[in-house]
N, C-alpha and C positions, 0 to 999 in steps of 0.2 A: 288372229287378233280380234279382240272383242270390239264390236261396233258400239260407239257411244250412244247414249240415249238422248232424246230431245231433238231440237231443230238441226244440229249438225248431222245427226244420224239420218234425218229425213233427206238432207241434201245428198249425202252419200248414197242413200237408197235410190234416189232419183237418177243419179249418175250411173249406178249399177244397172238399173232398168234400161237406161238408154243403151248401155253396152250390150245388154241381152236382147236388144231389138224390140223392146216392149213399147218404147215411146217413139212415135213417128215425129217427123219434123214439124215444127210449129212452136208456139209459145206456151210455156208451162210456168205459171206463177207458183212460188213456193216460199213459205216462211218469210214474209216481207221484212220482218224484224231481223232476220239473219242473212237474207240474200235471196236470189232467185235464179232460176235457169231461164234465160231469155229465149233461147231456141234450143233445139235438141242436139247440141254439140257440147262435149265435156269442156272444151276450151272456153266456153262462154259462161261458165258458172261464176257468178259474182257473189262474194261473201262480204257481209258487213264485218269490219274488223273491230273486235272487242278491245277496249282500252281499260286497263286495270292500273289504278294508282297505288303505289306503295309509299306510305308516309315515313320518311327517314328521320323525322324530328327526334325520335327517341333512340336511334341506333348509336351504339358506341363501338361495336366490334364488327368484324367480318361475319361472325356467327349470327349477329342480329339481322344483317342483310340476307344471308343465305337462308335463314329460317323463314323470313318474310317471303322470299322468292319461292321457296318450296311450297309454302302455304298457298301462294297466289296461283301456282300452276297445278296444284293438287298432286304434288309428288308423293310417291309412296314413302312410308316411314323409313325404309332402308336406303333411300336415295343418298348418293354421295355428296360431298361438299366441294369437290374440285370442279373447275370450269368444265373439264371434259365430261363430267357426269351430267351437268346441265345441258351441254350441247347435245350429248347423246339422247337424253330423254326428250328434249324439245324437238330436235330435228329427226331423230330416229323414229319417234312415235310409239304409240301403244303402251306407254308407261304412265303418263300423267293424266289426271282427270280433265285438265284444260287442253283442248286441241287448237292448233292454229286455225284461222288467222287471229293474231292478237298483238297488242302493243302493251308492254309493261312500262309504265312511266313512274320513275322514282322522283318524288317531290319533297320539298323541304330539306334540301341538301346543303344549305349554306353553312351549317355548323359542323358538318361531317369532317373528320380527320382527313388530311390529304391522302393517306394510305388507303382509306376506305373509298374515297372518291375515285382513286386510281383503279382499285379493284372493280368497281362498278363500271367504270369506263372501259377497262380491259375486257370485261365480259360482254359488254355491248358491242365492242369492235369484233370480238371473236364470233359473236352471233351473226353479225353482218357478213363476215368472211365465210362462215360455214354455210349460210343461206346462199351466198353467191356461188361457192364451189359446188354445192348440191344442185343448184339450178343449171350450171354449166355441164355437170357430169350426167345428171339424170333427166333434166328438163322439168323437174318438179320444183315449184317455188313454194317453199314452206315459209309463209308470211308470219314470222315471229320476230319481234325486236324488243330491245331494252333501251329506253330513252331516259336521259337525265335532265330533269327540269330544275330550275332555280337552285 
C-alpha cells in the first residue's frame, strides 16, 4: 500500500517508528494541525478530524450526489457507484486520496427529492454500521462518517 504524502503520512511514520522501537517513551509533538502523539503508545494517537461540506443545492439525481462524494474522497476514476463500492474504498483503505479520519457533511438538503435524501441517509447508516462492525472485528476504528445537515 502506498503511504500518503503530508501530515497523515508523518503520523503513520511516527507510529511505525514506535513499533520499530525507535521512539522511547515520552512526549512527541507532531503536526499540531492534524494531531499529535502524546506519548509513545499507538493507542494514544490523536487526529484532528477533517470536515468536508458537500453543497447539495444543485443536486437533482443520485448521480450528482455520487459524483460529489467521489470528488470529496478523491476516488479513482474507475470507482463504482453502489454503496458497497463506497464502503469498500472508505473502510478498506488504499484507494482514495482522502484518508480517515473525516466527516463528510451534506448541506443545503431542504430541496432534495425524498428518494435522494433517503439514499444519502442509507449510505450514512451503512457507513456507521460498517465502522462499528470493523471496530468489533479488528479493533480498528476507521473514523469516517457521512452527516446530513439542514
